[in-house]
C-alpha positions as CSV (number, residue, x, y, z in Angstrom):
1,X,9.5,-46.8,31.9
2,X,10.7,-49.1,29.4
3,X,13.3,-48.3,26.8
4,X,10.6,-48.6,24.1
5,X,8.4,-45.9,26.0
6,X,11.5,-43.6,26.4
7,X,12.2,-44.0,22.5
8,X,8.7,-43.0,21.7
9,X,8.9,-40.2,24.3
10,X,11.9,-38.9,22.6
11,X,10.3,-39.0,19.1
12,X,7.2,-37.2,20.2
13,X,9.4,-34.7,22.0
14,X,11.3,-34.0,18.8
15,X,8.0,-33.7,16.8
16,X,6.4,-31.4,19.3
17,X,9.7,-29.3,19.0
18,X,9.5,-29.1,15.5
19,X,6.0,-28.1,15.3
20,X,6.6,-25.4,17.9
21,X,9.4,-23.9,15.9
22,X,7.3,-24.0,12.8
23,X,4.4,-22.0,14.5
24,X,6.6,-19.7,16.1
25,X,8.3,-18.7,12.9
26,X,5.1,-18.7,10.9
27,X,3.3,-16.2,13.5
28,X,6.7,-14.2,14.0
29,X,7.0,-13.7,10.3
30,X,3.4,-12.7,9.8
31,X,3.9,-10.0,12.6
32,X,7.0,-8.6,10.8
33,X,5.2,-8.7,7.6
34,X,2.5,-6.5,9.1
35,X,4.9,-4.2,10.4
36,X,6.5,-3.9,6.8
37,X,3.2,-3.4,5.2
38,X,2.4,-0.5,7.6
39,X,5.6,1.2,6.9
40,X,5.0,0.9,3.1
41,X,1.5,2.2,3.5
42,X,2.6,5.0,5.6
43,X,5.4,6.0,3.1
44,X,3.1,5.8,0.0
45,X,0.3,8.0,1.8
46,X,3.0,10.5,2.9
47,X,4.4,10.9,-0.4
48,X,1.1,11.2,-2.2
49,X,-0.1,13.8,0.4
50,X,2.9,15.9,0.2
51,X,3.0,15.7,-3.7
52,X,-0.6,17.0,-3.9
53,X,-0.6,20.8,-5.0
54,X,-3.6,21.7,-3.0
55,X,-1.7,21.5,0.2
56,X,0.9,24.1,-1.0
57,X,4.0,22.6,0.8
58,X,2.6,22.6,4.2
59,X,3.7,20.0,6.6
60,X,1.8,16.8,6.8
61,X,3.1,14.3,9.2
62,X,1.6,10.6,9.0
63,X,1.6,9.2,12.8
64,X,0.6,5.8,12.3
65,X,-2.3,3.5,11.6
66,X,-5.8,4.3,13.4
67,X,-8.3,1.6,12.2
68,X,-10.0,1.7,15.7
69,X,-12.5,4.5,15.0
70,X,-14.1,3.7,11.7
71,X,-16.0,1.1,9.7
72,X,-18.4,1.2,7.1
73,X,-16.2,1.2,3.8
74,X,-13.4,-1.4,2.8
75,X,-10.5,0.5,4.0
76,X,-7.0,-0.9,3.3
77,X,-5.8,1.5,6.1
78,X,-6.7,4.5,8.1
79,X,-3.7,6.4,9.1
80,X,-3.7,9.5,11.7
81,X,-1.7,12.4,10.7
82,X,-1.3,16.0,11.5
83,X,-1.7,18.8,8.9
84,X,-0.7,22.5,9.9
85,X,-1.5,21.6,13.4
86,X,-4.9,19.9,13.0
87,X,-5.7,16.3,13.4
88,X,-6.4,14.7,10.2
89,X,-6.9,11.1,8.7
90,X,-5.6,9.5,5.6
91,X,-7.6,7.0,4.1
92,X,-6.5,4.2,1.6
93,X,-9.2,2.2,-0.1
94,X,-9.7,0.0,-3.2
95,X,-11.0,1.7,-6.3
96,X,-11.7,-0.4,-9.4
97,X,-10.3,1.2,-12.5
98,X,-10.2,0.1,-16.1
99,X,-7.1,-2.1,-15.6
100,X,-7.6,-3.6,-12.1
101,X,-8.0,-2.5,-8.5
102,X,-5.7,0.4,-7.3
103,X,-5.4,1.9,-3.7
104,X,-6.5,5.4,-3.6
105,X,-5.4,7.8,-1.1
106,X,-7.8,10.4,0.5
107,X,-6.9,12.8,3.1
108,X,-9.6,14.1,5.5
109,X,-9.3,17.2,7.9
110,X,-12.4,18.8,9.3
111,X,-11.8,22.2,7.9
112,X,-10.7,21.2,4.3
113,X,-12.8,18.3,4.0
114,X,-11.9,15.1,1.9
115,X,-9.4,15.4,-0.7
116,X,-8.1,12.7,-3.2
117,X,-4.5,12.6,-3.3
118,X,-3.8,10.0,-6.0
119,X,-3.3,6.4,-6.5
120,X,-0.6,4.7,-4.2
121,X,0.3,1.6,-6.0
122,X,1.3,3.5,-9.4
123,X,2.2,7.0,-7.8
124,X,-0.4,8.6,-9.9
125,X,-1.4,12.1,-9.0
126,X,-5.2,13.1,-9.1
127,X,-4.9,14.4,-12.7
128,X,-3.6,11.1,-13.8
129,X,-6.5,8.9,-12.4
130,X,-8.3,9.2,-15.5
131,X,-5.7,7.4,-17.3
132,X,-6.0,4.5,-15.3
133,X,-9.7,4.1,-15.9
134,X,-11.0,6.0,-12.5
135,X,-13.5,8.6,-13.3
136,X,-14.1,11.8,-11.3
137,X,-17.5,10.7,-10.4
138,X,-16.1,7.5,-8.7
139,X,-13.7,9.7,-6.6
140,X,-16.4,11.9,-5.9
141,X,-18.6,9.2,-4.6
142,X,-15.8,7.9,-2.5
143,X,-15.0,11.5,-1.2
144,X,-18.8,12.0,-0.2
145,X,-18.9,8.6,1.5
146,X,-15.6,9.4,3.7
147,X,-17.1,12.9,4.3
148,X,-20.6,11.4,5.5
149,X,-18.9,9.0,7.6
150,X,-16.6,11.6,9.3
151,X,-19.7,13.6,9.9
152,X,-21.4,11.0,11.7
153,X,-18.3,10.1,13.7
154,X,-18.1,13.9,14.9
155,X,-21.5,13.8,16.6
């Protein structure tokens, strides 16, 4: 090898190293961001489910993400949970209100059905959804869609 070839080889090796470090940091940060998003979603869902007065202080434990079983609605996330010893799911899906799109939290358990727990981004309980421009009929439509989807999954 000539000196010019060695010099070019060193330049290309340095460039390849820089590109490799850039790609590794990009994919590493996106992985960490997904983990942080999952923690935020879990915390928001758990807070709204615990604050919902219909559950009367019963223990709700959010176990983690469970997007593998369902499709058909534009879910932001599907979280598996337990509610008084029964398996349950927490759905977060976008609902358009008067002032924009809000992530709505729905709780589904086979015996109690689908329940609207509130809006996650603004910590609004179900009674406050009207003030954000989300009507009860829009909530009922999404509740019915989730209920129908879950009944199809149970078959």
